[in-house]
Every structure is written in C-alpha cells, then in structure tokens.
KEKE-3310 file (N, C-alpha, C; in steps of 0.2 Angstrom, whole numbers, plus 5000, padded with zeros to 4 digits):
npx = (5006:5008:5021:5012:5005:5015:5018:5006:5006:5018:5014:5018:5012:5002:4993:4989:4995:4987:4992:4998:5004:5015:5024:5024:5029:5041:5050:5049:5057:5068:5081:5088:5095:5091:5077:5076:5082:5069:5061:5066:5065:5053:5039:5032:5023:5013:5000:4993:4976:4969:4979:4979:4965:4966:4974:4967:4959:4970:4977:4965:4963:4966:4978:4988:4998:5013:5019:5013:5015:5031:5032:5032:5043:5056:5059:5050:5040:5045:5044:5031:5028:5034:5022:5012:5014:5020:5007:4999:5007:5005:4993:4991:5000:4990:4980:4990:4996:4987:4984:4998:5001:4993:4998:5010:5005:4999:5012:5018:5008:5012:5025:5023:5014:5021:5033:5026:5021:5035:5038:5026:5030:5044:5040:5033:5042:5051:5041:5039:5052:5051:5042:5046:5057:5051:5044:5053:5058:5047:5046:5059:5058:5044:5052:5062:5053:5046:5057:5059:5049:5050:5060:5057:5050:5056:5063:5055:5051:5064:5064:5054:5058:5070:5062:5057:5070:5078:5082:5099:5112:5122:5137:5135:5143:5153:5162:5167:5179:5189:5191:5198:5208:5222:5227:5242:5242:5232:5239:5249:5244:5239:5251:5257:5248:5234:5218:5213:5200:5185:5178:5186:5197:5189:5186:5198:5203:5194:5198:5210:5208:5197:5193:5190:5195:5197:5185:5188:5179:5184:5185:5191:5202:5211:5211:5219:5231:5236:5237:5244:5257:5258:5261:5272:5287:5284:5271:5261:5254:5240:5230:5214:5214:5227:5240:5248:5244:5238:5248:5256:5248:5246:5261:5263:5253:5262:5272:5268:5265:5258:5242:5236:5223:5218:5204:5192:5178:5159:5160:5170:5183:5181:5190:5195:5188:5187:5198:5194:5185:5192:5194)
npy = (4994:5005:5009:5009:5020:5029:5027:5032:5047:5051:5048:5050:5067:5067:5054:5041:5025:5010:4997:4995:4986:4977:4972:4977:4991:4988:4988:5002:5007:5000:5008:5016:5026:5035:5036:5040:5053:5059:5058:5067:5080:5082:5088:5098:5108:5107:5096:5085:5084:5072:5063:5067:5064:5049:5047:5048:5036:5028:5036:5038:5024:5015:5008:5016:5023:5031:5024:5011:5006:5006:4994:4984:4987:4998:5008:5007:5015:5026:5031:5030:5042:5052:5052:5056:5067:5075:5077:5084:5097:5101:5103:5114:5122:5126:5132:5143:5148:5158:5167:5173:5177:5186:5196:5198:5207:5216:5220:5226:5233:5244:5249:5254:5264:5272:5273:5283:5292:5299:5304:5313:5321:5326:5333:5344:5350:5353:5364:5373:5378:5385:5394:5399:5407:5414:5424:5430:5435:5444:5452:5460:5467:5474:5482:5488:5493:5505:5513:5517:5526:5533:5540:5547:5556:5564:5567:5576:5584:5592:5596:5603:5613:5618:5625:5636:5644:5660:5663:5659:5669:5663:5661:5659:5652:5647:5634:5617:5611:5618:5624:5614:5608:5614:5621:5618:5605:5598:5597:5590:5576:5574:5571:5560:5552:5550:5555:5566:5573:5580:5571:5562:5571:5574:5564:5561:5572:5569:5557:5560:5569:5565:5560:5547:5529:5528:5520:5510:5511:5504:5499:5502:5502:5514:5524:5516:5513:5527:5529:5519:5524:5539:5536:5528:5516:5515:5512:5501:5483:5471:5460:5453:5438:5434:5427:5433:5444:5452:5454:5463:5476:5479:5481:5492:5500:5504:5509:5519:5521:5519:5509:5497:5491:5478:5471:5467:5460:5457:5459:5462:5454:5452:5457:5468:5477:5487:5496:5501:5508:5518:5516)
npz = (5000:5003:4995:4983:4985:4983:4972:4965:4969:4961:4947:4930:4923:4931:4927:4932:4935:4932:4939:4953:4958:4970:4962:4951:4959:4963:4951:4948:4960:4956:4953:4964:4966:4958:4960:4974:4972:4965:4975:4983:4974:4971:4966:4974:4975:4964:4961:4953:4952:4948:4955:4967:4971:4969:4980:4992:4995:5001:5013:5019:5025:5042:5045:5038:5045:5051:5060:5063:5049:5052:5062:5054:5043:5042:5031:5024:5031:5032:5018:5018:5028:5022:5010:5016:5023:5011:5004:5016:5015:5003:5003:5013:5006:4996:5002:5008:4994:4988:4998:4997:4984:4983:4995:4987:4978:4983:4989:4979:4974:4984:4983:4970:4972:4981:4975:4967:4973:4978:4966:4963:4974:4970:4962:4966:4974:4964:4958:4969:4970:4960:4958:4972:4963:4953:4961:4968:4956:4954:4965:4964:4952:4955:4963:4956:4946:4957:4961:4949:4946:4955:4952:4939:4946:4954:4942:4935:4945:4944:4932:4930:4939:4934:4921:4926:4929:4926:4908:4906:4896:4881:4873:4857:4846:4852:4855:4862:4860:4853:4869:4875:4868:4859:4846:4842:4850:4841:4829:4833:4836:4824:4818:4825:4819:4819:4810:4801:4804:4810:4821:4822:4831:4841:4847:4852:4859:4871:4875:4880:4889:4899:4915:4917:4913:4895:4885:4868:4852:4839:4825:4812:4815:4815:4829:4838:4832:4833:4846:4848:4842:4849:4862:4863:4865:4879:4880:4887:4880:4880:4884:4890:4902:4895:4897:4912:4912:4923:4933:4923:4924:4935:4936:4929:4936:4946:4941:4933:4921:4904:4899:4887:4884:4873:4862:4869:4877:4882:4892:4906:4916:4936:4944:4940:4943:4953:4950:4938:4944:4949:4963)
capx = (5000:5015:5023:5007:5004:5021:5015:5001:5007:5023:5011:5019:5009:4993:4991:4990:4993:4984:4997:5002:5006:5022:5031:5026:5034:5051:5051:5049:5063:5074:5087:5088:5097:5086:5073:5079:5082:5062:5058:5070:5064:5046:5037:5026:5017:5009:5000:4988:4969:4969:4983:4974:4960:4968:4978:4963:4957:4975:4977:4959:4967:4969:4984:4991:5002:5021:5022:5012:5021:5038:5035:5035:5048:5057:5059:5042:5037:5050:5039:5022:5029:5033:5016:5005:5019:5017:5000:4997:5010:5000:4983:4994:5000:4984:4978:4993:4996:4984:4987:5006:5001:4990:5005:5015:5002:5001:5017:5022:5006:5013:5032:5019:5012:5027:5037:5023:5024:5040:5038:5025:5035:5048:5037:5031:5048:5054:5038:5039:5058:5051:5038:5049:5062:5047:5041:5060:5057:5040:5046:5061:5053:5041:5055:5063:5047:5044:5062:5059:5041:5053:5065:5051:5045:5061:5065:5049:5050:5071:5061:5049:5062:5070:5058:5056:5074:5078:5087:5105:5115:5129:5140:5132:5149:5157:5167:5172:5184:5195:5194:5202:5213:5222:5229:5246:5239:5230:5244:5256:5239:5239:5260:5256:5245:5227:5216:5210:5191:5184:5176:5194:5199:5185:5187:5207:5202:5189:5201:5218:5205:5191:5195:5190:5196:5190:5184:5188:5175:5190:5184:5195:5210:5214:5213:5223:5239:5237:5237:5254:5264:5258:5264:5279:5289:5281:5263:5259:5247:5239:5224:5212:5215:5231:5245:5252:5243:5237:5256:5257:5245:5250:5269:5259:5251:5267:5278:5264:5265:5252:5242:5232:5218:5215:5200:5189:5172:5156:5162:5176:5185:5178:5196:5196:5180:5191:5203:5188:5180:5196:5193)
capy = (5000:5011:5007:5009:5029:5035:5027:5037:5053:5053:5046:5057:5071:5064:5048:5037:5019:5005:4991:4997:4980:4976:4970:4984:4996:4987:4992:5008:5007:4999:5011:5017:5035:5041:5035:5045:5060:5060:5060:5073:5085:5080:5095:5097:5113:5105:5088:5086:5083:5063:5059:5070:5060:5043:5045:5049:5030:5026:5043:5034:5019:5018:5007:5019:5028:5029:5021:5004:5002:5003:4989:4980:4991:5006:5011:5010:5020:5033:5033:5032:5049:5055:5053:5059:5075:5079:5080:5090:5101:5103:5107:5120:5127:5127:5138:5150:5154:5165:5174:5174:5181:5194:5199:5200:5210:5221:5223:5227:5240:5249:5249:5259:5269:5275:5277:5289:5299:5301:5308:5318:5326:5330:5339:5349:5353:5359:5368:5376:5381:5388:5398:5406:5410:5420:5428:5434:5441:5448:5459:5463:5469:5477:5484:5493:5501:5509:5515:5522:5529:5540:5543:5549:5561:5568:5570:5579:5590:5596:5600:5612:5620:5622:5628:5642:5650:5665:5660:5662:5668:5660:5660:5651:5650:5643:5627:5615:5608:5622:5627:5608:5607:5621:5619:5613:5597:5594:5595:5582:5572:5571:5569:5556:5546:5552:5557:5575:5573:5582:5565:5560:5578:5575:5557:5561:5576:5564:5553:5564:5574:5563:5558:5538:5524:5528:5514:5513:5506:5506:5494:5502:5502:5522:5525:5511:5514:5535:5529:5518:5532:5544:5533:5524:5512:5518:5509:5489:5482:5466:5456:5448:5431:5432:5427:5436:5452:5455:5456:5471:5481:5480:5484:5501:5506:5507:5516:5526:5520:5517:5501:5496:5481:5475:5465:5468:5456:5462:5459:5462:5452:5458:5457:5474:5483:5493:5498:5504:5512:5524:5515)
capz = (5001:5004:4989:4977:4987:4982:4963:4964:4969:4957:4945:4926:4921:4932:4923:4940:4934:4937:4941:4957:4963:4972:4958:4948:4964:4963:4945:4949:4964:4955:4953:4970:4966:4952:4965:4978:4969:4961:4981:4984:4970:4971:4966:4980:4975:4957:4962:4948:4954:4948:4960:4975:4972:4969:4983:4996:5000:5006:5017:5026:5030:5047:5043:5033:5048:5050:5068:5063:5045:5055:5064:5045:5039:5044:5026:5022:5036:5029:5012:5022:5030:5015:5007:5021:5025:5004:5005:5020:5014:4995:5005:5017:5000:4991:5008:5011:4989:4985:5002:4995:4979:4986:4999:4984:4973:4990:4991:4973:4972:4987:4979:4964:4976:4985:4968:4962:4978:4977:4960:4964:4980:4967:4956:4968:4976:4959:4958:4974:4968:4952:4963:4974:4959:4950:4967:4970:4951:4953:4967:4961:4946:4960:4968:4950:4944:4961:4959:4942:4947:4961:4949:4936:4950:4955:4935:4933:4949:4944:4924:4933:4943:4928:4918:4929:4930:4921:4904:4905:4889:4879:4865:4850:4842:4857:4854:4866:4856:4857:4875:4880:4863:4854:4836:4842:4851:4835:4824:4837:4836:4816:4816:4827:4814:4820:4806:4804:4802:4817:4825:4827:4834:4847:4852:4854:4865:4875:4878:4885:4895:4903:4921:4918:4909:4889:4881:4862:4850:4832:4820:4807:4820:4816:4836:4841:4828:4836:4852:4849:4840:4854:4868:4859:4871:4887:4880:4888:4878:4884:4885:4898:4902:4894:4905:4916:4910:4929:4932:4918:4924:4943:4937:4926:4943:4952:4938:4931:4912:4901:4899:4883:4884:4868:4861:4875:4875:4882:4901:4910:4923:4940:4947:4938:4946:4958:4945:4934:4946:4951:4968)
cpx = (5006:5017:5018:5003:5008:5019:5012:5002:5014:5021:5014:5012:4999:4991:4990:4988:4990:4987:5001:5001:5014:5027:5031:5031:5041:5053:5054:5054:5067:5079:5085:5090:5095:5079:5072:5077:5076:5061:5059:5067:5058:5044:5029:5019:5012:5006:4994:4982:4970:4974:4982:4969:4961:4972:4973:4961:4964:4977:4972:4960:4969:4977:4990:4995:5009:5022:5019:5015:5026:5039:5036:5040:5050:5058:5054:5039:5039:5044:5032:5023:5029:5027:5012:5008:5017:5009:4997:5000:5007:4994:4984:4995:4996:4981:4983:4995:4995:4985:4996:5005:4996:4993:5008:5012:5000:5007:5021:5017:5008:5018:5029:5019:5017:5032:5032:5021:5029:5041:5035:5028:5040:5044:5035:5035:5050:5048:5038:5046:5055:5045:5041:5054:5057:5043:5047:5058:5053:5042:5054:5058:5048:5045:5058:5057:5045:5051:5062:5055:5047:5057:5062:5051:5051:5064:5060:5050:5060:5068:5057:5052:5066:5067:5057:5062:5074:5084:5093:5110:5120:5130:5139:5138:5155:5160:5170:5177:5191:5195:5197:5209:5215:5226:5237:5247:5238:5234:5249:5251:5243:5249:5261:5252:5237:5226:5214:5204:5191:5182:5183:5196:5195:5185:5194:5205:5197:5193:5209:5214:5199:5197:5193:5193:5193:5191:5183:5184:5181:5189:5189:5203:5214:5217:5220:5232:5240:5241:5246:5259:5265:5262:5271:5279:5284:5272:5265:5254:5247:5233:5219:5212:5222:5237:5250:5249:5240:5243:5257:5253:5246:5257:5267:5258:5256:5272:5274:5265:5257:5250:5235:5228:5215:5210:5193:5182:5166:5157:5168:5178:5185:5185:5198:5191:5185:5195:5201:5186:5183:5196:5201)
cpy = (5005:5014:5012:5018:5032:5033:5031:5043:5056:5051:5053:5062:5070:5057:5040:5028:5013:4999:4994:4992:4980:4974:4977:4991:4995:4989:5000:5011:5005:5002:5017:5026:5040:5040:5039:5050:5060:5061:5066:5080:5085:5087:5094:5102:5112:5097:5088:5084:5077:5061:5062:5066:5050:5042:5045:5041:5028:5032:5038:5027:5019:5015:5010:5025:5026:5025:5013:5003:5000:4996:4984:4981:4998:5011:5011:5015:5026:5035:5034:5039:5052:5057:5058:5066:5080:5080:5085:5095:5105:5108:5112:5125:5130:5134:5145:5153:5159:5170:5177:5179:5188:5199:5202:5205:5219:5223:5228:5234:5246:5253:5256:5263:5273:5279:5284:5295:5302:5306:5315:5325:5328:5334:5348:5352:5357:5365:5375:5382:5386:5395:5403:5412:5417:5425:5433:5440:5446:5455:5462:5471:5475:5484:5491:5497:5507:5514:5522:5525:5536:5542:5548:5556:5566:5574:5577:5585:5595:5597:5605:5614:5624:5626:5635:5647:5653:5663:5663:5664:5666:5660:5657:5650:5645:5634:5622:5611:5611:5624:5621:5606:5612:5617:5615:5606:5594:5592:5590:5577:5567:5569:5561:5550:5547:5557:5561:5576:5576:5576:5564:5564:5575:5569:5559:5566:5573:5562:5557:5568:5572:5560:5549:5535:5526:5520:5514:5510:5508:5502:5496:5502:5507:5523:5522:5511:5523:5532:5525:5522:5535:5540:5528:5516:5511:5514:5503:5489:5474:5464:5452:5442:5430:5431:5432:5444:5456:5460:5462:5477:5483:5483:5492:5503:5508:5511:5520:5526:5517:5511:5500:5490:5481:5470:5464:5463:5459:5462:5458:5459:5457:5461:5465:5480:5487:5499:5502:5509:5518:5521:5514)
cpz = (5001:4998:4983:4981:4984:4975:4962:4963:4964:4950:4938:4924:4925:4931:4927:4936:4937:4938:4946:4962:4966:4967:4952:4952:4963:4958:4946:4954:4962:4956:4958:4969:4964:4955:4970:4977:4967:4968:4983:4982:4969:4970:4969:4980:4967:4957:4959:4952:4953:4954:4967:4975:4972:4977:4991:5000:5004:5012:5023:5027:5035:5046:5041:5037:5049:5056:5068:5057:5047:5059:5060:5042:5039:5036:5024:5026:5034:5024:5014:5026:5026:5012:5010:5022:5017:5004:5010:5018:5007:5000:5010:5011:4996:4996:5007:5003:4987:4989:4999:4989:4981:4991:4993:4978:4976:4990:4984:4973:4977:4986:4973:4964:4980:4979:4966:4968:4977:4972:4961:4969:4977:4964:4961:4973:4970:4956:4963:4970:4963:4955:4965:4970:4955:4954:4968:4963:4950:4957:4967:4955:4951:4961:4964:4948:4951:4961:4954:4943:4952:4958:4945:4939:4951:4950:4934:4937:4947:4935:4928:4937:4937:4924:4920:4931:4923:4914:4905:4898:4887:4875:4859:4849:4847:4855:4860:4865:4857:4863:4877:4873:4858:4847:4837:4843:4846:4830:4828:4835:4828:4816:4818:4825:4815:4813:4807:4803:4810:4823:4829:4832:4842:4851:4854:4858:4871:4878:4882:4889:4900:4908:4922:4911:4901:4887:4873:4857:4842:4828:4815:4809:4817:4822:4839:4839:4831:4840:4854:4847:4845:4859:4868:4865:4877:4886:4882:4886:4880:4883:4890:4895:4897:4899:4907:4915:4919:4930:4928:4919:4931:4943:4933:4931:4945:4947:4932:4923:4910:4898:4891:4881:4878:4868:4866:4874:4879:4890:4902:4917:4929:4944:4945:4939:4949:4954:4939:4935:4949:4959:4972)
residu = (UNK:UNK:UNK:UNK:UNK:UNK:UNK:UNK:UNK:UNK:UNK:UNK:UNK:UNK:UNK:UNK:UNK:UNK:UNK:UNK:UNK:UNK:UNK:UNK:UNK:UNK:UNK:UNK:UNK:UNK:UNK:UNK:UNK:UNK:UNK:UNK:UNK:UNK:UNK:UNK:UNK:UNK:UNK:UNK:UNK:UNK:UNK:UNK:UNK:UNK:UNK:UNK:UNK:UNK:UNK:UNK:UNK:UNK:UNK:UNK:UNK:UNK:UNK:UNK:UNK:UNK:UNK:UNK:UNK:UNK:UNK:UNK:UNK:UNK:UNK:UNK:UNK:UNK:UNK:UNK:UNK:UNK:UNK:UNK:UNK:UNK:UNK:UNK:UNK:UNK:UNK:UNK:UNK:UNK:UNK:UNK:UNK:UNK:UNK:UNK:UNK:UNK:UNK:UNK:UNK:UNK:UNK:UNK:UNK:UNK:UNK:UNK:UNK:UNK:UNK:UNK:UNK:UNK:UNK:UNK:UNK:UNK:UNK:UNK:UNK:UNK:UNK:UNK:UNK:UNK:UNK:UNK:UNK:UNK:UNK:UNK:UNK:UNK:UNK:UNK:UNK:UNK:UNK:UNK:UNK:UNK:UNK:UNK:UNK:UNK:UNK:UNK:UNK:UNK:UNK:UNK:UNK:UNK:UNK:UNK:UNK:UNK:UNK:UNK:UNK:UNK:UNK:UNK:UNK:UNK:UNK:UNK:UNK:UNK:UNK:UNK:UNK:UNK:UNK:UNK:UNK:UNK:UNK:UNK:UNK:UNK:UNK:UNK:UNK:UNK:UNK:UNK:UNK:UNK:UNK:UNK:UNK:UNK:UNK:UNK:UNK:UNK:UNK:UNK:UNK:UNK:UNK:UNK:UNK:UNK:UNK:UNK:UNK:UNK:UNK:UNK:UNK:UNK:UNK:UNK:UNK:UNK:UNK:UNK:UNK:UNK:UNK:UNK:UNK:UNK:UNK:UNK:UNK:UNK:UNK:UNK:UNK:UNK:UNK:UNK:UNK:UNK:UNK:UNK:UNK:UNK:UNK:UNK:UNK:UNK:UNK:UNK:UNK:UNK:UNK:UNK:UNK:UNK:UNK:UNK:UNK:UNK:UNK:UNK:UNK:UNK:UNK:UNK:UNK:UNK:UNK:UNK:UNK:UNK:UNK:UNK:UNK:UNK:UNK)
# end
C-alpha cells in the first residue's frame, strides 16, 4: 500500500497507473539513486487533481500511518511519512499560495504607490522652487518699478524747477573742442597718425581729458595706431586672460605707465572692478 501510494503521487502528468502492485513498485524503485532523487526533488507545489483523488483511499486507511508501518519496515515507514507530509504540505500550500500572491500584489502596489508619491513630491519641490524664483523676480521688478517711478517724479520736479529759471545768455559760437585742445595739440596728434576729421579730433580730446579710463570702439584700427604712436615704448599692450596680464597692469600702476587692453568682450574680469572705478 505504501509503495502504491508513492506511485500514485509520482504518476507522470497525473496519469495514475492501474498496476500498482508490489511487482510494479519494485520496478519503479529498482534504480535507487534515481528514485531517491525523484523523492527529494518532487514538485510538491503542483500535484495533479487525479493523483490527489487517487491518494485519498490510502490516507483514510487506519493502518496507513508511519508508526504501524514501522513495525513491518522502517524504509516503508519513511515513505509512508513522506506521502502523508507531501499531501499535508500541498493542502497548506493551496491555502497559503493565494495569500502569498495577494501579499506580492499588495507589496507591488505599495512600491508603485511609493514611487508615484516620490515623483509627486519631487514635482512639488520643483514647482515650489520655480514659484520662489518667480516671486523673487516679481518682487525685484516691483522694486525697480517703484524706483523708476520715484526717479521720474524727481526728474519731473527738476524739469519743473528748470523751466522756472531765467534763461542764461551763452555764446552760440562757442566750440568746446577749442577750449580743451589748441592747434598745437591737434597738429601733434595728426603727426602721430590721428586722422584729420572732426570726429577723430573730438575722440582724441575726450581720451586726453577724461577722468575715467576711455573705452575705444575702433573697427578701422585708426585709434589704436594713433595710441601706439603717441605713447611709443612706454605703452604696455595686453589682453584679458592673457598669461601675466594682471602683473602687467600692476607694474604699470606702480611705474605710472600707460596700459592698452585689446579685444575686450562684452564683460570685463571682475578683478579689474576697483581699478576701473578708480577706487
């Protein structure tokens, strides 16, 4: 009976053999190693319904218990225990498996929900950062608007006061250029390569007399030619970013020589800020 029950459980594909005699059982168990391996690796989570139905009569037999069978054969008692425990395991597994699946699905749903929550929190953080930036821009624009309004009011007041002033007589033929540079200065500049047109003379006058460092826009390179001729060997020429350009400027400050910074771009190195502001 024990060997027959084993044959029922191990029936390939659930096809329970009709011949479950001791003779048939001995053939099944002939290759001991193979038989033991099939017992050890038996798929206890997938037992065909036919096998379960066929095993019931054996399990209902009062003599089908390991203690009784052990009085006849210890080996048979082990197989009897195996059959009983395999069936019990499968019954418990069938009850627990749906719960396992439900737990797995709940865990998967929880993970998905947590990921979705994290994405939403990240989006909220991003939106809050954008809101903070926009709020700061709005506050800055509001402050600038208020400042412009105040400046406009001050300017309007200044214009109003100016309109009340008595007109002051002035010489209509007054030429500021002739007040700042005489004929000798102009002649010297032209000898140094400055073009003779009025605009070039005005620019040269501004460059010589201004209190701030002049910025030259010189696409035709006429101004730079004049500057280099005027200052000669005393002129230090450099470019921002050029190796040692800061040292060139420092030495010029110490020695009182003239520095020409060529090829300026839209921004100037901040380290030159105090120098350009004459601080």
